[in-house]
N, C-alpha and C positions, 0 to 999 in steps of 0.2 A: 642496779648499780652497785658496782665497785666500789667500796668505802674506801680506800686507797687510794682507787685513782682520783676518785673525786677529792682527794685531799692532797692529792697532785695537782692539780689542776686549778682548784683556788688558792694553794702554794704559787704556783705559775704567776697569776693574776697579779697579786699583790707583786712578786716578784719583778713582773714588768713593769706595774706601774709606776714600782720608785725607780727602775732603770731611766724610763721615762722624765720623771722628777728631774732626778742627779742632773740628767744631758739636758732637756729643756730649759730647764732652772738656771744651770750655770752657763747656758749658750745665753739666755735670755740674757740675763744680769752681763755676761760678758761684752755681749753684741749690739742688743739696742742701743739707742738716744731717746733714753727715757726722761719723760718732761722735769721728775721729780726723782734723779738717780739713787738717790740715798734709801729716799723711802721705800721705794719700790724694790730696791735691790734689797733692804732688811727683811722682806716678805718675802722673796726667792729665797733668800738665806734660812727662812722656815721651812718653805718648801723643800729645798734641797737637804736640809738636816732630816725632816721626815723621810725623804726616799733613801737616803742612808739607814735610816730605822729601818724602813721595808727591806730594804736589800739584805740586811744583817738578819732579820730574825724569819724572814723566810726562808732563806739560807741555812740555817739554823731548824727549820719547820721542816725541809729537804730529811737533812739526815734525820730528823727524828722519826719521819713517818716512815721512812726505809729502815730504822732501827724497830717499829712498832710490827711492822708488816713482814720482816725478816729475822730477825734477833740480831741482825748487825748492821752494821753503815755500809753506804755504796762500796763495793768494790771497785775502786778505780785507783792508776797508780801511772807514772811515767809524767809525761807532760799535761794528764787532767788533775795530778795533786798541783804541781807549778801552777797551774791553771787558778786552780782553787784556792792555794795559798797568795797570790796574784790578787785576786777578786776579795777578798777578806783584807789584804795589807789598805787595797787603795777605800774600802769601806772602812777601816778604821781612821785611816788620814782623812779621805772627805768628811766624815763625822765631826771629827778634830777638826776640821778647819770651820764648818761652817758653826761646831760651840764656837770659838776664838773669833768668828767674823760678828756673830752676833753679841758676842761680849764685850770688842774692843773698835769695834771698826768707826765708832764716833771719835775717835782719834786717830784715828788712822788718813793717810794723804789719799787721794783720789789714785794716784800709780800705786799706791799702798794694797786697795780695794780691790781695783783691775788687777793685781797680780793674784791675791785671791781667788777671782772668779777664774782667772788663765789657768789654778792651781785644779781647782774645783772641775774644770771643763776636762783637763787631760786626765785626771781621777777617773770620772764617769766613762770617758773614750776607753782607756786602757781595761778598766771592768769590764765594759761592754767586750772587749776583741778577744778579751779572756776567757769570758762566757764560751764564747764559739769555738774556743780549743776546748775547754771543760765540755760541752755537751760532745763534740765528735770524739775525743780522745776519750771517754770515759766508755 
């Protein structure tokens, strides 16, 4: 078994779980009619925060594995670089919104919380779309 391919595969598992967490958590918090919405949304905010952390850490891990195996980072250019920058911006913004949500949501109005979840969902979907461009243009 090739250790480098195993590393990539395990990193991809974490990356995929992060994508599911940020997208599914935001969609659930945005769209479900929950019995106790604030309590459930706090739990979902933690899930989404963890998903963004997983996305960032696993993304960095992809680069580290390539660097360790080849002595350089992956050779990407053009659209792939734009997609990578967009994914990184979404992860940073999503992480920030989740932290802000957990720190301040108790004082936010229901529409304010809803806007935060709409933002999270938009960031998650944008990151997923950028991932497709990164994959196919690299």
